[in-house]
N, C-alpha and C positions, 0 to 999 in steps of 0.2 A: 819134658820140663828141663832135664839136665842139658840137652842140646840147645834149647832156647837160652838158658842161662849162660852157657859157654859162648854163645853167639852175641850176647848182649854187648852193646857198645854205647858209650855215653860221651858226647862231644863236650859236655860241661857248659856251665853258664859263663857269662862274662866275668862274674866275681871269681868263679873257680879258676878261670884262665889267669886272672890277675894274681890270685893268691898262689897259684902254682909258680909263677915267675918270681913272686916275692919270697917264697920258700926257698927257691934255688939261690937267690941273692942273699938270703939269711943263712946260707950254708946247710940247708936241709935237702940233700939229694934224695929224690923220690921218683916213683913211677906214678902215672895217672891212671885212675880207674882200675885198680887191681881187683881181680875177681877171685872169690873163693867158693868152693862147693864143699861143704862139710861131709856129705855122704849122699847116698842115693835118695833118701827121703828128707834130707835136711834143708834148711833155708839157704837161699842164694845170698851171698854177701858181696856187694860192690863197694870198695873203699875208694874215696876220692883221691887221696894221696898216701902212698905207702913207701916206707923205707924197709925193705925186706931184711936187709943186713942187721938193722937195729931193732926190728920188730916194733916199729912205731907207725901208727896211722894218724892221719889228720883228716877229719871229716868237716867239710864246709856244710853247715846246717842251714840251708835256705828255709824260707817260711814253709815250704812244702814238706819238711822233715818232721813237723810237729803234728800230732793227732789232736783233733778238737774233742773227740769223745771215743771211748772204747765201747764195743758191743757188750751187751750184758753177759757176764761170766768170763770175759776175756781177761787174761793176766797181762799186766804191763810187761813189756819186753819178752813176751811169750814164756815167762817163768824162768828165763835164763839170766845168768850173771851178766853184768855189763862187761863190755870189752869185745874185741874181735879176735876170737880164736886164740886167746892168751896174749895178745899184743897190747901194748900201751896205746891208749887212744886220746887224742887231743881233739876237742870239738871247738870249731870256730862258729859262733852263733852269728847269723846274718845281722842281728841287732848291733853286735859289736862293730861290724863293718860299717853300718850306718853311722854309729857314733864316731868312729874314726874319720869318716868322710866329712863329718860336720864339726870336727874339733875346732876350738877357738884358734885364731891365727897365732896367738902367742905360744900356744902349746906346740903347734906345728913348727914354728920357727925355732923353738927350743930344741926340737929333735933334728932340725936341719931342713927337712921338707916333709911333705906328706908320705912319700915313699919310705923314707927313713923311719918315720913314726910307725908305719905299718910293719916294717921289718922288726922293729924293737918289740912291738906287740907280739908278733909271731915267735920271736926268740924267747920272750918271757913265758909264753904258753908252752913252748917246747921244754923249757927248763923245769916246768912243773911235772914232767914225766921223766926227769933225770938226764935230759940231753944237755951237755955242756958245750959251750962255744969258746 
């Protein structure tokens, strides 16, 4: 299992590729698909975007990140605290990406263009975990 987890690679979705570029332009330097193994019998964690220096992760939560139902007796989040091994976590919900892509023309123009509006959204999300620009 450990070898399989270490060999895991994820090319990412179109949205992840776009948001990786936007994060760089928004001055959040990061690595893509950072992998952690907590221990021999622990869960494998793959983080979409991580800044190891600042211990901040950004997860792009596509519709496949959400459970529709838990098995009987299962504990949400496997009974663990939220977070990624003590790091600050920013979740980008795919619904937010959809809303941004369908924003009214006036709102987009106020930000400058669609790309600038998305970068502003990302900077605001990163400020929520204490990152200053």
